[in-house]
C-alpha positions as CSV (number, residue, x, y, z in Angstrom):
1,M,-3.6,-1.7,6.8
2,I,-3.5,-4.3,9.6
3,V,-5.3,-2.7,12.6
4,Q,-5.2,-5.6,15.0
5,R,-2.7,-5.2,17.8
6,N,-1.4,-8.7,17.5
7,V,-1.3,-11.2,14.6
8,S,-2.9,-14.4,15.8
9,L,-1.0,-17.6,15.9
10,F,-3.5,-19.1,13.5
11,K,-3.0,-16.4,10.9
12,L,0.8,-16.6,11.3
13,I,0.7,-20.3,10.6
14,K,-1.6,-19.8,7.7
15,W,0.7,-17.2,6.2
16,T,4.0,-18.9,6.9
17,G,3.2,-22.6,7.2
18,H,4.5,-23.5,3.8
19,H,7.9,-22.0,4.7
20,F,8.0,-24.3,7.7
21,L,7.3,-27.2,5.4
22,W,10.1,-26.7,2.9
23,L,12.6,-25.7,5.6
24,S,11.7,-28.9,7.5
25,M,12.3,-30.9,4.3
26,V,15.7,-29.3,3.7
27,A,16.8,-29.8,7.3
28,T,15.5,-33.3,7.6
29,G,17.1,-34.3,4.3
30,V,20.5,-33.1,5.4
31,A,20.1,-34.7,8.8
32,L,19.4,-38.1,7.2
33,L,22.6,-37.7,5.1
34,Y,24.5,-37.4,8.3
35,K,22.6,-40.1,10.1
36,Y,23.5,-42.7,7.4
37,N,27.1,-41.5,7.1
38,I,26.7,-40.3,3.6
39,L,28.1,-36.9,4.7
40,H,31.2,-36.8,6.9
41,F,32.1,-33.1,6.8
42,G,30.8,-30.0,8.5
43,I,31.2,-26.3,7.9
44,P,32.7,-24.4,10.8
45,W,30.4,-22.1,12.7
46,L,32.5,-19.0,12.2
47,P,32.0,-18.5,8.4
48,I,28.3,-19.3,8.7
49,S,27.9,-16.7,11.5
50,V,29.7,-14.1,9.4
51,I,27.4,-14.8,6.5
52,G,24.3,-14.7,8.8
53,T,25.4,-11.4,10.2
54,A,25.9,-9.9,6.8
55,V,22.6,-11.2,5.6
56,A,20.8,-9.8,8.6
57,F,22.3,-6.4,8.0
58,Y,21.4,-6.5,4.3
59,A,17.8,-7.7,5.0
60,G,17.5,-5.0,7.7
61,F,18.5,-2.3,5.2
62,K,15.9,-3.6,2.7
63,N,13.2,-3.6,5.4
64,N,14.1,0.0,6.4
65,Q,13.8,1.2,2.8
66,A,10.5,-0.7,2.4
67,Y,9.1,0.8,5.6
68,D,10.2,4.3,4.4
69,R,8.2,3.8,1.2
70,M,5.1,2.8,3.1
71,W,5.4,5.6,5.7
72,E,6.0,8.2,3.0
73,A,2.9,7.0,1.2
74,R,0.9,7.4,4.4
75,K,2.3,10.9,4.9
76,I,1.3,11.8,1.4
77,W,-2.3,10.7,2.0
78,G,-2.3,12.6,5.3
79,A,-1.4,15.7,3.3
80,I,-4.2,14.9,0.8
81,I,-6.6,14.9,3.7
82,N,-5.4,18.3,5.0
83,S,-5.4,19.9,1.5
84,S,-8.9,18.4,0.7
85,R,-10.4,19.9,3.9
86,A,-8.8,23.2,2.9
87,W,-10.4,22.9,-0.6
88,G,-13.8,22.4,1.0
89,M,-13.2,25.4,3.2
90,Y,-12.1,27.6,0.3
91,V,-15.1,26.5,-1.9
92,D,-17.5,27.1,0.9
93,G,-16.1,30.4,2.1
94,F,-14.7,32.0,-1.1
95,I,-17.5,31.6,-3.6
96,S,-20.1,34.3,-3.0
97,N,-21.9,37.3,-4.4
98,Q,-19.5,39.7,-2.7
99,F,-17.8,40.9,-5.9
100,T,-20.3,40.3,-8.6
101,A,-23.0,42.6,-9.9
102,N,-25.0,39.6,-11.3
103,K,-26.1,38.0,-8.0
104,K,-26.7,34.3,-7.8
105,S,-29.4,32.7,-5.7
106,D,-28.4,30.6,-2.7
107,A,-29.4,27.5,-4.6
108,E,-27.2,28.4,-7.5
109,L,-24.3,29.1,-5.3
110,H,-24.8,25.7,-3.6
111,D,-24.9,24.0,-6.9
112,I,-21.6,25.6,-7.9
113,K,-20.0,24.6,-4.6
114,Q,-21.4,21.1,-4.8
115,K,-20.0,20.6,-8.3
116,L,-16.5,21.6,-7.3
117,I,-16.5,19.5,-4.1
118,Y,-18.0,16.5,-5.9
119,R,-15.5,16.7,-8.6
120,H,-12.7,16.7,-6.0
121,L,-14.2,13.5,-4.6
122,A,-14.1,12.1,-8.1
123,W,-10.4,13.0,-8.2
124,L,-9.8,11.1,-4.9
125,Y,-11.4,7.9,-6.0
126,S,-9.9,8.2,-9.5
127,L,-6.4,8.5,-7.9
128,R,-7.1,5.5,-5.7
129,S,-8.2,3.4,-8.7
130,Q,-5.1,4.4,-10.7
131,L,-2.8,3.6,-7.8
132,L,-4.3,0.1,-7.6
133,I,-3.4,-0.8,-11.2
134,P,-0.7,-3.5,-10.9
135,T,2.8,-2.7,-12.0
136,P,5.2,-5.4,-13.5
137,W,7.2,-5.8,-10.3
138,E,4.2,-6.3,-7.9
139,H,3.3,-9.7,-6.7
140,V,0.0,-10.1,-8.6
141,S,1.8,-9.4,-11.9
142,Q,4.2,-12.4,-11.4
143,G,3.5,-15.8,-12.9
144,G,2.7,-19.1,-11.3
145,H,2.3,-19.7,-7.6
146,L,3.4,-16.2,-6.6
147,A,0.6,-14.5,-8.6
148,R,-2.0,-17.0,-7.4
149,T,-1.0,-16.3,-3.8
150,A,-1.1,-12.6,-4.3
151,K,-4.6,-12.7,-5.8
152,Y,-5.7,-14.9,-2.9
153,Y,-4.4,-12.3,-0.5
154,Q,-6.0,-9.5,-2.5
155,N,-9.4,-11.2,-2.4
156,N,-9.3,-12.4,1.2
157,F,-7.0,-9.9,3.0
158,G,-7.1,-6.8,0.7
159,V,-9.3,-5.0,-1.8
160,G,-11.7,-8.0,-2.0
161,L,-12.8,-7.2,1.5
162,V,-14.4,-3.9,0.4
163,A,-15.6,-4.8,-3.1
164,D,-19.2,-3.9,-2.3
165,E,-18.3,-0.5,-0.8
166,A,-15.9,0.3,-3.7
167,T,-18.7,0.0,-6.3
168,K,-20.5,2.8,-4.5
169,T,-17.7,5.2,-5.1
170,E,-17.6,5.1,-8.9
171,L,-17.0,8.4,-10.7
172,K,-20.5,8.5,-12.0
173,H,-21.7,9.4,-8.6
174,Y,-19.7,12.6,-8.6
175,L,-19.4,13.7,-12.2
176,P,-22.1,14.7,-14.7
177,T,-22.5,12.0,-17.4
178,D,-21.1,14.2,-20.2
179,E,-18.1,15.2,-18.2
180,L,-17.5,11.6,-17.1
181,D,-17.6,10.3,-20.6
182,R,-15.1,12.9,-21.7
183,L,-12.7,12.5,-18.8
184,I,-12.7,8.8,-18.4
185,N,-11.1,8.2,-21.7
186,H,-7.9,10.2,-20.9
187,T,-4.7,8.4,-20.1
188,N,-4.6,9.9,-16.6
189,T,-8.2,10.7,-15.5
190,A,-7.1,12.1,-12.1
191,T,-4.9,14.7,-13.8
192,Q,-7.6,15.9,-16.1
193,I,-10.1,16.2,-13.3
194,I,-7.9,18.7,-11.5
195,N,-7.5,20.6,-14.8
196,E,-11.3,20.6,-15.1
197,Q,-11.4,22.3,-11.7
198,S,-9.0,25.0,-12.9
199,R,-11.2,25.7,-15.9
200,D,-14.2,26.1,-13.6
201,L,-12.3,28.5,-11.4
202,K,-11.4,30.6,-14.5
203,E,-15.1,30.8,-15.3
204,L,-16.0,31.8,-11.8
205,R,-13.4,34.6,-12.0
206,K,-15.0,35.8,-15.2
207,E,-18.4,35.9,-13.4
208,E,-16.7,37.6,-10.5
209,L,-17.9,35.0,-8.0
210,I,-14.3,35.0,-6.9
211,E,-11.8,37.8,-7.2
212,D,-8.1,37.6,-8.1
213,F,-6.7,36.8,-4.7
214,R,-9.2,34.0,-4.1
215,H,-8.7,32.7,-7.6
216,M,-4.9,32.5,-7.0
217,E,-5.3,30.8,-3.6
218,M,-7.6,28.1,-5.0
219,E,-5.3,27.5,-8.0
220,K,-2.4,27.1,-5.5
221,L,-4.4,24.4,-3.8
222,L,-5.0,22.6,-7.1
223,Y,-1.2,22.7,-7.6
224,E,-0.8,21.0,-4.2
225,F,-3.1,18.2,-5.4
226,Y,-0.9,17.7,-8.4
227,V,2.1,17.5,-6.0
228,H,0.4,14.9,-3.9
229,Q,-0.6,12.9,-6.9
230,G,2.9,13.0,-8.3
231,K,4.4,11.8,-5.1
232,C,2.0,8.8,-5.0
233,E,2.8,8.1,-8.7
234,R,6.5,8.2,-7.9
235,I,6.2,5.5,-5.3
236,K,3.8,3.4,-7.5
237,K,5.8,3.6,-10.7
238,F,9.4,3.5,-9.3
239,P,10.1,0.2,-7.5
240,L,12.5,-0.5,-4.7
241,P,15.7,-1.0,-6.7
242,R,15.6,-4.6,-7.7
243,Q,19.3,-5.1,-7.0
244,Y,18.5,-4.6,-3.3
245,A,15.2,-6.4,-3.3
246,N,16.3,-9.5,-5.2
247,M,19.8,-9.9,-3.9
248,S,18.4,-10.0,-0.3
249,R,16.4,-13.0,-1.3
250,Y,19.4,-14.8,-2.8
251,F,21.5,-14.0,0.3
252,V,18.9,-15.5,2.6
253,A,18.6,-18.6,0.4
254,I,22.4,-19.1,0.5
255,F,22.5,-18.8,4.3
256,I,19.6,-21.2,4.8
257,M,21.2,-23.8,2.4
258,L,24.5,-23.6,4.3
259,L,23.0,-23.6,7.8
260,P,22.2,-27.3,8.2
261,F,25.8,-28.3,7.3
262,C,27.0,-26.3,10.3
263,M,24.2,-26.7,12.8
264,I,23.7,-30.5,12.5
265,P,27.4,-31.5,12.9
266,E,27.8,-29.1,15.9
267,L,24.8,-30.5,17.8
268,M,25.8,-34.1,16.9
269,K,29.0,-33.4,18.9
270,V,26.8,-32.9,22.0
271,D,24.8,-36.1,21.4
272,A,25.0,-38.3,18.3
273,V,21.3,-39.2,18.5
274,W,19.4,-36.4,20.3
275,G,21.7,-33.8,18.9
276,L,20.9,-35.0,15.4
277,W,17.1,-34.8,15.8
278,L,17.2,-31.6,17.9
279,S,19.2,-29.9,15.1
280,I,16.2,-30.1,12.7
281,P,13.7,-27.8,14.6
282,I,16.5,-25.4,15.5
283,T,17.7,-25.2,11.9
284,V,14.1,-24.7,10.8
285,L,13.5,-22.0,13.4
286,I,16.6,-20.0,12.5
287,G,15.8,-20.3,8.8
288,W,12.2,-19.2,9.3
289,V,13.4,-16.0,11.1
290,Y,15.5,-15.1,8.1
291,V,12.8,-16.0,5.6
292,M,10.3,-13.8,7.5
293,M,12.7,-10.9,7.5
294,E,12.8,-11.2,3.7
295,V,9.0,-11.7,3.4
296,V,8.0,-8.8,5.6
297,G,10.1,-6.4,3.6
298,D,8.9,-7.9,0.3
299,Y,5.3,-7.3,1.1
300,T,5.9,-3.8,2.6
301,E,7.8,-2.2,-0.3
302,N,4.7,-1.7,-2.5
303,P,2.1,0.3,-0.4
304,F,-0.5,0.5,-3.3
305,Q,-1.0,-3.1,-4.4
306,G,-4.3,-3.9,-2.8
307,M,-3.2,-6.2,0.1
308,A,-3.3,-6.1,3.9
309,N,-0.2,-4.0,4.2
310,D,-1.6,-1.2,2.0
311,I,-2.3,2.4,2.8
312,P,-6.0,2.4,3.6
313,M,-6.9,4.7,0.7
314,L,-10.6,3.8,0.6
315,A,-11.0,4.6,4.3
316,L,-9.2,7.9,3.9
317,C,-11.2,8.8,0.8
318,R,-14.4,8.1,2.7
319,T,-13.2,10.2,5.6
320,I,-12.6,13.1,3.2
321,E,-15.9,12.6,1.5
322,I,-17.8,12.8,4.8
323,D,-16.0,15.9,5.9
324,L,-16.6,17.8,2.6
325,R,-20.2,16.8,2.2
326,E,-20.9,17.9,5.7
327,M,-19.4,21.3,4.7
328,L,-22.1,21.4,2.0
329,G,-24.7,20.8,4.8
330,E,-25.6,17.3,3.6
331,T,-26.9,14.8,6.2
332,D,-27.3,11.7,4.0
333,L,-23.7,10.6,4.4
334,P,-22.1,7.3,3.6
335,P,-20.8,5.2,6.5
336,K,-17.2,5.1,7.4
337,I,-15.2,2.2,6.1
338,E,-14.8,-0.3,8.9
339,A,-12.0,-2.9,9.3
340,K,-12.8,-6.4,8.2
341,Q,-10.8,-9.4,9.6
342,G,-8.6,-6.9,11.3
343,I,-7.7,-5.2,8.0
344,L,-8.7,-1.6,7.0
345,M,-8.6,-0.8,3.3
């Protein structure tokens, strides 16, 4: 997530400079064809303006849908924060000697609570790791220049910024070794971790450390975690329909290819020399605006791909970890995840 108020001009040029390059080559090439009288026709402004308006509406629709996906992902993680805090509260307040004849010591009760809370932290980091696994339609899974560019962005403006911090949150820090070895080999580790929580609640009910009502309330909360996980997986595993995502790119390309054949002749009518050369930067600027509408939507539609536009899952996981470990009375807490280069992951 980009946390800087403004994107610097340097970063903007670094991100979009290559688009200026190829747009300039197209506009200059067409201008030279007109200068040396190789081309003698021009496309009227009216059909180009109609196409441009249609493309703008279509790109706007795509960007709206891409933003909806990103904002929904953020709302889901907000709900995960709330439910996680409730889980910590339930574990801390519900598990007690109130209903059992076989009393546990304070240290034993603390160990039980710590086990349930630490396992929940394992679920959080496991879910994050699973959501970062590339899908076939994400940028990093493409071939050639696009994949290389995506990996560069991941390393320098994404998950690569927090590589050191991420290694501190491996599951081995929160799960016993035998349990980790058993759960890590499942197809969906996060799912099995929640199921493991349910099994422990069943045992706590047998030991009467929780009674029926508290057991049911805690099971309902586990169900909520499955709901949150399923919503994240829906966004991750179901792409923005490609007929919308790809056709927008084609429409922008068609508009940009036709634009010089309209803009250059029109400005040459004003002045044959200055109008010709002035048409090049104007054409490039208009084309760049449409390209950026496409690019912004393209990089927003997948909120779990490890880049700058991502939901800051690691920072949210760390926030939950600090809150829950404080509920256990711990003071040796990990630091909050800080933004780097204006990006919070």
